[in-house]
BADREN-684031 format. One line per field, with one value per residue (C-alpha): x, y, z. Coordinates in pm, 1 decimal. Each point is the difference from the previous one (the first is absolute). Layout:
BEGIN
xx <- [X	...] .
yy <- [Y	...] .
zz <- [Z	...] .
//
This chain:
BEGIN
xx <- [1165.5	-343.7	-267.1	-239.0	-104.9	-18.7	-417.1	131.9	-183.0	-219.3	-168.2	105.2	-374.9	61.6	341.8	-225.0	-133.0	224.0	202.4	-203.3	-85.5	351.8	-21.9	-300.5	106.9	336.4	-269.2	-74.3	323.8	401.8	-27.2	111.1	-184.3	174.2	-168.1	231.8	-166.7	200.4	-129.1	187.1	127.7	345.5	-61.1	-249.4	-60.5	-179.5	118.1	371.3	-25.0	-200.8	329.2	219.3	-215.4	7.6	338.5	57.1	-212.3	179.3	-346.3	154.7	205.6	-342.1	34.6	-282.2	42.3	-391.0	76.5	-271.1	102.8	-295.8	188.4	-197.1	113.4	-311.4	42.9	154.5	-313.3	180.0	46.9	111.1	-42.7	288.8	33.3	309.7	90.4	-204.3	-271.4	40.3	-20.2	-299.7	-224.8	173.7	-38.8	-422.5	-59.7	270.6	-184.6	-263.3	42.2	111.3	-316.3	-242.3	273.3	-33.0	-420.4	95.8	216.0	-217.5	-219.7	283.9	1.0	372.2	-2.5	-289.1	101.4	355.2	-176.2	-157.2	227.3	232.5	-306.1	6.1	362.5	-44.6	-270.0	264.1	277.4	-312.4	-20.7	333.1	216.2	-236.9	141.0	142.1	38.6	350.0	215.8	-136.6	171.1	-87.8	262.8	-18.1	-148.1	-374.0	-59.6	-25.5	304.3	38.2	213.1	65.1] .
yy <- [927.4	-158.3	114.4	-146.5	-5.5	-296.2	-92.8	-104.7	-359.1	209.2	325.9	263.5	-136.9	-383.6	98.8	162.3	-284.0	-309.4	222.3	73.8	-362.6	-54.6	291.2	-125.5	-402.6	48.5	235.9	-285.6	-226.3	-22.5	-169.1	190.2	38.1	54.1	62.4	-37.6	108.4	-108.0	-48.9	-323.0	-275.1	-164.8	-297.6	-232.0	-89.6	360.5	-140.2	-28.4	348.0	77.6	-183.5	219.1	319.8	-69.0	-81.4	319.8	213.3	-142.9	-135.5	-233.2	181.3	98.9	-128.0	-215.7	-113.6	140.8	114.6	-70.2	94.5	28.8	-34.2	139.1	-52.8	184.2	-24.6	-388.2	-92.6	-141.7	74.5	-220.6	91.1	-58.6	-51.3	49.1	-350.2	173.9	44.4	-328.4	-265.5	182.7	51.1	-325.8	5.5	-28.7	288.7	206.3	-154.2	26.6	377.9	-73.9	-87.0	255.2	289.3	-140.4	22.0	340.3	20.7	-216.6	389.7	150.8	180.8	-14.7	169.3	-77.1	-369.7	104.5	245.7	-320.2	-227.6	252.4	35.0	-367.7	-94.6	298.5	-191.3	-314.1	217.4	141.9	-355.3	-117.0	276.6	278.4	395.0	67.2	431.4	-77.4	-202.4	48.8	193.8	54.9	-276.8	95.7	242.3	9.0	139.2	-261.8	-81.1	26.4	-178.1	8.4] .
zz <- [-2607.5	-34.1	-353.6	216.5	376.0	152.4	153.9	332.5	106.7	308.2	-4.5	335.0	139.6	-115.0	205.8	338.3	-2.4	-0.6	269.1	204.0	21.2	77.3	210.9	236.3	-30.3	194.1	246.6	230.5	-81.8	7.1	-248.0	-404.5	-273.0	-322.9	-331.9	-383.4	-310.6	-304.5	-380.3	-122.5	234.2	-116.9	152.8	-140.3	402.1	144.2	334.0	-83.0	-80.8	328.1	188.2	-202.6	61.8	400.9	3.4	-223.1	272.1	295.4	134.8	148.3	293.7	227.9	296.0	-28.7	-360.6	-34.6	-306.2	-313.3	-324.7	-272.4	-385.9	-295.9	-389.4	-70.7	-448.9	89.4	236.8	200.2	360.1	348.5	416.3	151.5	412.2	223.5	221.2	252.3	-82.2	-274.2	340.5	141.1	-341.7	-259.1	-376.0	-12.4	155.5	-286.2	-284.9	148.0	-0.4	-388.7	-96.4	186.8	-219.9	-311.5	55.8	34.3	-281.6	-268.5	77.4	-100.1	329.6	57.5	254.0	226.9	-75.5	193.4	240.6	132.6	12.4	147.7	280.5	30.9	77.2	239.5	175.8	57.9	121.2	256.4	153.4	-14.0	49.5	218.0	-29.4	432.6	-46.1	201.7	-261.9	-323.6	-303.1	-295.0	-98.6	-445.3	-179.8	-131.8	-297.8	-335.5	-184.4	-402.3	-177.5	-390.7] .
//
């Protein structure tokens, strides 16, 4: 038992903002978005860690291979956006690089929750364009909550 309480990475309102962005984005697409946040990245390259987390969360098991992971290591100031093969083939590497650039702009203003919510919205638009929601067949294949690492 620790004598000190660990400060959460986001307060309740920030968490609700991020989860709300995920739910809103997924209402218009068959794509799936997950957000994984931890304090420190175990790798030099955040994209390598994102690929590891993507697999650990079984995100490659979506029917259309259209899952996207937003990975953030807050204290190490590292992040990556990783899309499965289905969406990556549609948007290309430049799209992911632009999303990282966009989120960094908000992070530089210390608006971490806002940056994540904003990038989730942008990813949602791309997923909607390439994988529109079909009321008859679409199901929520992955949870919408934020996953917190160490």
